[in-house]
N, CA, C and O atoms as a GROMACS GRO file, in nm:
protein
  428
    1MET      N    1   6.074  10.258  12.885
    1MET     CA    2   6.118  10.236  12.734
    1MET      C    3   6.244  10.113  12.766
    1MET      O    4   6.326  10.128  12.856
    2ASP      N    5   6.243  10.020  12.695
    2ASP     CA    6   6.320   9.918  12.696
    2ASP      C    7   6.449   9.986  12.616
    2ASP      O    8   6.432  10.072  12.529
    3VAL      N    9   6.584   9.936  12.657
    3VAL     CA   10   6.714   9.963  12.620
    3VAL      C   11   6.744   9.866  12.526
    3VAL      O   12   6.723   9.746  12.545
    4VAL      N   13   6.796   9.918  12.417
    4VAL     CA   14   6.824   9.820  12.299
    4VAL      C   15   6.960   9.731  12.339
    4VAL      O   16   7.059   9.794  12.376
    5SER      N   17   6.965   9.614  12.334
    5SER     CA   18   7.093   9.547  12.359
    5SER      C   19   7.190   9.562  12.251
    5SER      O   20   7.168   9.588  12.132
    6HIS      N   21   7.324   9.537  12.322
    6HIS     CA   22   7.448   9.577  12.236
    6HIS      C   23   7.468   9.493  12.128
    6HIS      O   24   7.536   9.516  12.029
    7THR      N   25   7.385   9.364  12.160
    7THR     CA   26   7.417   9.258  12.025
    7THR      C   27   7.335   9.324  11.907
    7THR      O   28   7.380   9.322  11.793
    8ILE      N   29   7.220   9.380  11.934
    8ILE     CA   30   7.138   9.421  11.805
    8ILE      C   31   7.207   9.551  11.750
    8ILE      O   32   7.217   9.572  11.629
    9ILE      N   33   7.252   9.631  11.840
    9ILE     CA   34   7.326   9.759  11.773
    9ILE      C   35   7.450   9.683  11.696
    9ILE      O   36   7.464   9.716  11.578
   10ASN      N   37   7.532   9.596  11.742
   10ASN     CA   38   7.636   9.535  11.673
   10ASN      C   39   7.573   9.469  11.535
   10ASN      O   40   7.625   9.495  11.426
   11LEU      N   41   7.493   9.409  11.542
   11LEU     CA   42   7.411   9.346  11.412
   11LEU      C   43   7.403   9.438  11.306
   11LEU      O   44   7.443   9.422  11.190
   12ILE      N   45   7.337   9.558  11.366
   12ILE     CA   46   7.306   9.667  11.289
   12ILE      C   47   7.403   9.754  11.230
   12ILE      O   48   7.391   9.823  11.130
   13ILE      N   49   7.517   9.739  11.318
   13ILE     CA   50   7.640   9.809  11.248
   13ILE      C   51   7.696   9.720  11.152
   13ILE      O   52   7.731   9.761  11.042
   14PHE      N   53   7.706   9.592  11.189
   14PHE     CA   54   7.776   9.466  11.090
   14PHE      C   55   7.708   9.492  10.946
   14PHE      O   56   7.778   9.507  10.845
   15VAL      N   57   7.576   9.496  10.944
   15VAL     CA   58   7.480   9.492  10.855
   15VAL      C   59   7.523   9.620  10.760
   15VAL      O   60   7.568   9.604  10.646
   16LEU      N   61   7.507   9.726  10.812
   16LEU     CA   62   7.549   9.849  10.740
   16LEU      C   63   7.696   9.853  10.678
   16LEU      O   64   7.724   9.908  10.571
   17ALA      N   65   7.783   9.786  10.759
   17ALA     CA   66   7.923   9.784  10.701
   17ALA      C   67   7.935   9.685  10.576
   17ALA      O   68   8.017   9.708  10.486
   18ILE      N   69   7.850   9.573  10.574
   18ILE     CA   70   7.828   9.504  10.476
   18ILE      C   71   7.782   9.588  10.337
   18ILE      O   72   7.841   9.591  10.229
   19TYR      N   73   7.667   9.651  10.375
   19TYR     CA   74   7.606   9.708  10.244
   19TYR      C   75   7.699   9.832  10.196
   19TYR      O   76   7.714   9.849  10.075
   20VAL      N   77   7.761   9.918  10.287
   20VAL     CA   78   7.855  10.042  10.235
   20VAL      C   79   7.971   9.964  10.156
   20VAL      O   80   8.014  10.003  10.048
   21GLY      N   81   8.018   9.841  10.227
   21GLY     CA   82   8.135   9.780  10.174
   21GLY      C   83   8.105   9.728  10.004
   21GLY      O   84   8.174   9.751   9.906
   22TYR      N   85   8.005   9.667  10.012
   22TYR     CA   86   7.944   9.634   9.898
   22TYR      C   87   7.928   9.744   9.785
   22TYR      O   88   7.954   9.706   9.671
   23HIS      N   89   7.891   9.868   9.802
   23HIS     CA   90   7.850   9.956   9.701
   23HIS      C   91   7.988  10.036   9.685
   23HIS      O   92   8.011  10.101   9.583
   24VAL      N   93   8.080  10.028   9.791
   24VAL     CA   94   8.240  10.103   9.761
   24VAL      C   95   8.307  10.031   9.663
   24VAL      O   96   8.362  10.084   9.567
   25VAL      N   97   8.301   9.871   9.692
   25VAL     CA   98   8.376   9.785   9.583
   25VAL      C   99   8.339   9.793   9.450
   25VAL      O  100   8.423   9.794   9.360
   26TRP      N  101   8.184   9.799   9.425
   26TRP     CA  102   8.153   9.754   9.292
   26TRP      C  103   8.136   9.912   9.235
   26TRP      O  104   8.081   9.923   9.125
   27THR      N  105   8.162   9.984   9.275
   27THR     CA  106   8.170  10.143   9.212
   27THR      C  107   8.318  10.175   9.200
   27THR      O  108   8.338  10.293   9.170
   28VAL      N  109   8.439  10.092   9.218
   28VAL     CA  110   8.554  10.158   9.179
   28VAL      C  111   8.581  10.108   9.031
   28VAL      O  112   8.540  10.002   8.983
   29THR      N  113   8.652  10.197   8.972
   29THR     CA  114   8.686  10.190   8.837
   29THR      C  115   8.788  10.064   8.844
   29THR      O  116   8.839  10.021   8.948
   30PRO      N  117   8.806  10.015   8.719
   30PRO     CA  118   8.894   9.875   8.699
   30PRO      C  119   9.047   9.946   8.717
   30PRO      O  120   9.133   9.880   8.774
   31ALA      N  121   9.074  10.059   8.676
   31ALA     CA  122   9.231  10.120   8.700
   31ALA      C  123   9.265  10.142   8.846
   31ALA      O  124   9.383  10.160   8.875
   32LEU      N  125   9.169  10.140   8.941
   32LEU     CA  126   9.214  10.158   9.080
   32LEU      C  127   9.176  10.029   9.157
   32LEU      O  128   9.175  10.034   9.280
   33HIS      N  129   9.147   9.930   9.102
   33HIS     CA  130   9.157   9.802   9.175
   33HIS      C  131   9.293   9.751   9.233
   33HIS      O  132   9.295   9.689   9.339
   34THR      N  133   9.403   9.776   9.165
   34THR     CA  134   9.522   9.755   9.223
   34THR      C  135   9.580   9.848   9.331
   34THR      O  136   9.644   9.794   9.422
   35PRO      N  137   9.568   9.977   9.333
   35PRO     CA  138   9.582  10.046   9.466
   35PRO      C  139   9.470  10.018   9.564
   35PRO      O  140   9.500  10.047   9.680
   36LEU      N  141   9.349   9.970   9.546
   36LEU     CA  142   9.251   9.924   9.650
   36LEU      C  143   9.310   9.800   9.695
   36LEU      O  144   9.285   9.774   9.813
   37MET      N  145   9.388   9.710   9.627
   37MET     CA  146   9.417   9.565   9.678
   37MET      C  147   9.539   9.629   9.779
   37MET      O  148   9.533   9.620   9.902
   38ALA      N  149   9.611   9.672   9.731
   38ALA     CA  150   9.714   9.743   9.832
   38ALA      C  151   9.668   9.812   9.961
   38ALA      O  152   9.732   9.794  10.065
   39VAL      N  153   9.587   9.873   9.958
   39VAL     CA  154   9.526   9.940  10.078
   39VAL      C  155   9.435   9.813  10.155
   39VAL      O  156   9.424   9.825  10.277
   40THR      N  157   9.382   9.715  10.103
   40THR     CA  158   9.300   9.622  10.197
   40THR      C  159   9.406   9.537  10.256
   40THR      O  160   9.375   9.468  10.353
   41ASN      N  161   9.549   9.533  10.204
   41ASN     CA  162   9.637   9.454  10.240
   41ASN      C  163   9.695   9.509  10.354
   41ASN      O  164   9.751   9.431  10.432
   42ALA      N  165   9.691   9.639  10.381
   42ALA     CA  166   9.730   9.717  10.478
   42ALA      C  167   9.662   9.686  10.581
   42ALA      O  168   9.724   9.648  10.680
   43VAL      N  169   9.506   9.695  10.585
   43VAL     CA  170   9.413   9.698  10.644
   43VAL      C  171   9.415   9.566  10.719
   43VAL      O  172   9.395   9.563  10.840
   44SER      N  173   9.442   9.441  10.639
   44SER     CA  174   9.435   9.295  10.708
   44SER      C  175   9.574   9.310  10.794
   44SER      O  176   9.578   9.249  10.901
   45ALA      N  177   9.686   9.386  10.754
   45ALA     CA  178   9.796   9.385  10.842
   45ALA      C  179   9.769   9.422  10.993
   45ALA      O  180   9.810   9.370  11.097
   46ILE      N  181   9.690   9.523  10.970
   46ILE     CA  182   9.632   9.614  11.129
   46ILE      C  183   9.533   9.486  11.190
   46ILE      O  184   9.520   9.477  11.313
   47VAL      N  185   9.480   9.413  11.121
   47VAL     CA  186   9.380   9.300  11.174
   47VAL      C  187   9.458   9.199  11.241
   47VAL      O  188   9.417   9.131  11.335
   48ILE      N  189   9.592   9.192  11.179
   48ILE     CA  190   9.681   9.078  11.263
   48ILE      C  191   9.724   9.135  11.365
   48ILE      O  192   9.732   9.054  11.458
   49VAL      N  193   9.762   9.250  11.396
   49VAL     CA  194   9.823   9.324  11.509
   49VAL      C  195   9.697   9.306  11.631
   49VAL      O  196   9.718   9.271  11.746
   50GLY      N  197   9.568   9.338  11.576
   50GLY     CA  198   9.452   9.360  11.657
   50GLY      C  199   9.411   9.202  11.692
   50GLY      O  200   9.353   9.180  11.799
   51ALA      N  201   9.438   9.109  11.614
   51ALA     CA  202   9.422   8.983  11.674
   51ALA      C  203   9.508   8.904  11.766
   51ALA      O  204   9.479   8.817  11.848
   52MET      N  205   9.644   8.965  11.725
   52MET     CA  206   9.735   8.922  11.862
   52MET      C  207   9.731   8.997  11.965
   52MET      O  208   9.777   8.939  12.063
   53LEU      N  209   9.697   9.095  11.983
   53LEU     CA  210   9.636   9.196  12.115
   53LEU      C  211   9.523   9.094  12.154
   53LEU      O  212   9.546   9.022  12.252
   54ALA      N  213   9.408   9.081  12.092
   54ALA     CA  214   9.288   9.010  12.158
   54ALA      C  215   9.347   8.867  12.183
   54ALA      O  216   9.282   8.814  12.273
   55ALA      N  217   9.431   8.799  12.143
   55ALA     CA  218   9.455   8.662  12.178
   55ALA      C  219   9.536   8.667  12.290
   55ALA      O  220   9.529   8.575  12.371
   56ALA      N  221   9.613   8.760  12.308
   56ALA     CA  222   9.707   8.788  12.412
   56ALA      C  223   9.653   8.818  12.556
   56ALA      O  224   9.708   8.783  12.660
   57LEU      N  225   9.519   8.899  12.540
   57LEU     CA  226   9.466   8.937  12.652
   57LEU      C  227   9.356   8.816  12.693
   57LEU      O  228   9.303   8.830  12.803
   58THR      N  229   9.326   8.726  12.630
   58THR     CA  230   9.221   8.639  12.694
   58THR      C  231   9.270   8.546  12.789
   58THR      O  232   9.391   8.536  12.812
   59GLU      N  233   9.184   8.478  12.845
   59GLU     CA  234   9.245   8.383  12.954
   59GLU      C  235   9.206   8.242  12.934
   59GLU      O  236   9.247   8.149  13.004
   60THR      N  237   9.115   8.229  12.824
   60THR     CA  238   9.052   8.105  12.817
   60THR      C  239   9.115   8.020  12.688
   60THR      O  240   9.145   8.079  12.584
   61THR      N  241   9.128   7.910  12.700
   61THR     CA  242   9.188   7.850  12.591
   61THR      C  243   9.104   7.865  12.487
   61THR      O  244   9.176   7.911  12.398
   62LEU      N  245   8.985   7.854  12.440
   62LEU     CA  246   8.896   7.888  12.355
   62LEU      C  247   8.941   8.022  12.295
   62LEU      O  248   8.979   8.028  12.178
   63GLY      N  249   8.937   8.126  12.374
   63GLY     CA  250   8.994   8.249  12.336
   63GLY      C  251   9.108   8.279  12.256
   63GLY      O  252   9.122   8.357  12.162
   64LYS      N  253   9.203   8.187  12.323
   64LYS     CA  254   9.338   8.185  12.264
   64LYS      C  255   9.364   8.105  12.149
   64LYS      O  256   9.460   8.132  12.076
   65SER      N  257   9.271   7.989  12.122
   65SER     CA  258   9.263   7.944  11.990
   65SER      C  259   9.200   8.013  11.899
   65SER      O  260   9.245   8.003  11.785
   66MET      N  261   9.095   8.090  11.918
   66MET     CA  262   9.026   8.158  11.833
   66MET      C  263   9.110   8.283  11.780
   66MET      O  264   9.088   8.338  11.673
   67GLY      N  265   9.206   8.318  11.867
   67GLY     CA  266   9.309   8.431  11.851
   67GLY      C  267   9.390   8.388  11.746
   67GLY      O  268   9.407   8.456  11.644
   68VAL      N  269   9.450   8.265  11.768
   68VAL     CA  270   9.533   8.220  11.685
   68VAL      C  271   9.495   8.194  11.544
   68VAL      O  272   9.563   8.219  11.444
   69LEU      N  273   9.360   8.134  11.548
   69LEU     CA  274   9.282   8.121  11.430
   69LEU      C  275   9.282   8.263  11.349
   69LEU      O  276   9.315   8.277  11.232
   70ALA      N  277   9.243   8.347  11.424
   70ALA     CA  278   9.214   8.475  11.322
   70ALA      C  279   9.363   8.536  11.293
   70ALA      O  280   9.375   8.605  11.192
   71VAL      N  281   9.467   8.514  11.370
   71VAL     CA  282   9.606   8.558  11.323
   71VAL      C  283   9.624   8.496  11.199
   71VAL      O  284   9.642   8.563  11.097
   72ALA      N  285   9.619   8.348  11.200
   72ALA     CA  286   9.648   8.282  11.077
   72ALA      C  287   9.569   8.317  10.966
   72ALA      O  288   9.633   8.338  10.863
   73LEU      N  289   9.444   8.331  10.960
   73LEU     CA  290   9.359   8.363  10.858
   73LEU      C  291   9.357   8.502  10.803
   73LEU      O  292   9.313   8.529  10.692
   74ALA      N  293   9.414   8.596  10.895
   74ALA     CA  294   9.452   8.728  10.855
   74ALA      C  295   9.576   8.716  10.792
   74ALA      O  296   9.592   8.784  10.691
   75ALA      N  297   9.683   8.631  10.839
   75ALA     CA  298   9.811   8.646  10.731
   75ALA      C  299   9.785   8.583  10.587
   75ALA      O  300   9.823   8.628  10.479
   76VAL      N  301   9.714   8.469  10.612
   76VAL     CA  302   9.704   8.414  10.477
   76VAL      C  303   9.620   8.512  10.366
   76VAL      O  304   9.627   8.502  10.243
   77ASN      N  305   9.539   8.614  10.445
   77ASN     CA  306   9.489   8.731  10.336
   77ASN      C  307   9.573   8.824  10.311
   77ASN      O  308   9.559   8.892  10.209
   78VAL      N  309   9.668   8.843  10.391
   78VAL     CA  310   9.767   8.970  10.363
   78VAL      C  311   9.861   8.928  10.237
   78VAL      O  312   9.877   8.990  10.132
   79PHE      N  313   9.929   8.780  10.289
   79PHE     CA  314  10.019   8.741  10.179
   79PHE      C  315   9.953   8.669  10.018
   79PHE      O  316  10.000   8.660   9.904
   80GLY      N  317   9.854   8.637  10.069
   80GLY     CA  318   9.768   8.624   9.910
   80GLY      C  319   9.743   8.760   9.852
   80GLY      O  320   9.770   8.775   9.733
   81GLY      N  321   9.702   8.846   9.910
   81GLY     CA  322   9.667   8.964   9.857
   81GLY      C  323   9.770   9.045   9.777
   81GLY      O  324   9.752   9.107   9.672
   82PHE      N  325   9.893   9.032   9.854
   82PHE     CA  326  10.020   9.054   9.805
   82PHE      C  327  10.080   8.986   9.677
   82PHE      O  328  10.165   9.037   9.604
   83LEU      N  329  10.031   8.882   9.663
   83LEU     CA  330  10.068   8.779   9.569
   83LEU      C  331  10.006   8.825   9.456
   83LEU      O  332  10.079   8.860   9.364
   84VAL      N  333   9.875   8.832   9.442
   84VAL     CA  334   9.758   8.897   9.369
   84VAL      C  335   9.792   9.006   9.321
   84VAL      O  336   9.806   9.016   9.199
   85THR      N  337   9.811   9.114   9.405
   85THR     CA  338   9.876   9.237   9.382
   85THR      C  339   9.992   9.251   9.261
   85THR      O  340   9.993   9.319   9.158
   86ARG      N  341  10.073   9.173   9.309
   86ARG     CA  342  10.202   9.145   9.222
   86ARG      C  343  10.169   9.102   9.099
   86ARG      O  344  10.220   9.163   9.005
   87ARG      N  345  10.089   9.003   9.073
   87ARG     CA  346  10.040   8.941   8.954
   87ARG      C  347   9.980   9.040   8.887
   87ARG      O  348  10.020   9.047   8.771
   88MET      N  349   9.882   9.134   8.922
   88MET     CA  350   9.827   9.216   8.885
   88MET      C  351   9.901   9.320   8.803
   88MET      O  352   9.878   9.341   8.684
   89LEU      N  353   9.990   9.383   8.875
   89LEU     CA  354  10.091   9.475   8.866
   89LEU      C  355  10.179   9.427   8.735
   89LEU      O  356  10.215   9.510   8.651
   90GLU      N  357  10.205   9.307   8.726
   90GLU     CA  358  10.314   9.250   8.620
   90GLU      C  359  10.211   9.246   8.466
   90GLU      O  360  10.265   9.230   8.356
   91MET      N  361  10.082   9.260   8.479
   91MET     CA  362  10.013   9.236   8.366
   91MET      C  363  10.046   9.379   8.288
   91MET      O  364  10.040   9.379   8.165
   92PHE      N  365  10.080   9.494   8.356
   92PHE     CA  366  10.095   9.592   8.313
   92PHE      C  367  10.208   9.641   8.253
   92PHE      O  368  10.219   9.750   8.199
   93LYS      N  369  10.312   9.534   8.269
   93LYS     CA  370  10.453   9.572   8.204
   93LYS      C  371  10.457   9.522   8.064
   93LYS      O  372  10.377   9.442   8.016
   94LYS      N  373  10.543   9.568   8.014
   94LYS     CA  374  10.534   9.567   7.851
   94LYS      C  375  10.631   9.420   7.858
   94LYS      O  376  10.718   9.400   7.944
   95LYS      N  377  10.602   9.343   7.768
   95LYS     CA  378  10.676   9.218   7.724
   95LYS      C  379  10.774   9.259   7.633
   95LYS      O  380  10.756   9.352   7.554
   96ASP      N  381  10.880   9.192   7.640
   96ASP     CA  382  10.996   9.210   7.534
   96ASP      C  383  10.943   9.069   7.429
   96ASP      O  384  10.908   8.955   7.457
   97ARG      N  385  10.960   9.151   7.287
   97ARG     CA  386  10.921   9.059   7.190
   97ARG      C  387  11.056   8.995   7.138
   97ARG      O  388  11.157   9.058   7.108
   98LYS      N  389  11.037   8.853   7.133
   98LYS     CA  390  11.165   8.786   7.073
   98LYS      C  391  11.185   8.814   6.929
   98LYS      O  392  11.089   8.848   6.859
   99PRO      N  393  11.333   8.798   6.869
   99PRO     CA  394  11.330   8.878   6.750
   99PRO      C  395  11.301   8.740   6.653
   99PRO      O  396  11.344   8.631   6.690
  100ALA      N  397  11.231   8.753   6.538
  100ALA     CA  398  11.193   8.653   6.467
  100ALA      C  399  11.307   8.600   6.409
  100ALA      O  400  11.405   8.669   6.382
  101ALA      N  401  11.298   8.443   6.382
  101ALA     CA  402  11.408   8.380   6.331
  101ALA      C  403  11.405   8.401   6.187
  101ALA      O  404  11.300   8.433   6.131
  102ALA      N  405  11.511   8.384   6.125
  102ALA     CA  406  11.529   8.439   5.971
  102ALA      C  407  11.509   8.285   5.914
  102ALA      O  408  11.549   8.184   5.972
  103LYS      N  409  11.432   8.289   5.777
  103LYS     CA  410  11.374   8.196   5.739
  103LYS      C  411  11.523   8.110   5.688
  103LYS      O  412  11.631   8.163   5.666
  104GLY      N  413  11.495   7.987   5.680
  104GLY     CA  414  11.611   7.918   5.613
  104GLY      C  415  11.717   7.850   5.712
  104GLY      O  416  11.783   7.748   5.694
  105GLU      N  417  11.714   7.945   5.834
  105GLU     CA  418  11.834   7.885   5.931
  105GLU      C  419  11.761   7.782   6.012
  105GLU      O  420  11.649   7.788   6.062
  106SER      N  421  11.860   7.674   6.014
  106SER     CA  422  11.812   7.581   6.098
  106SER      C  423  11.895   7.575   6.228
  106SER      O  424  12.014   7.603   6.241
  107ALA      N  425  11.788   7.523   6.342
  107ALA     CA  426  11.830   7.549   6.459
  107ALA      C  427  11.906   7.434   6.512
  107ALA      O  428  11.955   7.440   6.625
   0.00000   0.00000   0.00000
C-alpha cells in the first residue's frame, strides 16, 4: 500500500478550507459583517507574527525575502481592514442635520 504524499494531504486541506471559508462568509447576515471584519483583522495580525517567525528561522535569501513579502502583505491587509471597518462603523452613526436657513436672509 502506497503512502499518500504530504503535498496531496496539504492540497486537500487547502481546498477544504476554501470550501468551508466560502460557505461561512456567504451565510453571515449583514449585521455581523463589521464584527467579522474585526475578527479577521485580528487573525491577520497573528499571520504577521507567524510570518516574522518563519522569516527569522529561514537560512536562504529566498526564504527571507518571501518572509518579508508575507509580513508586508499581511500588514497591508490588517491596516486596510481596520480602515474599512472604521468606515463601516461611521455609516451607522447619526448625522447632525444643519438648521435650515431662514428665507429672505442673505449670506
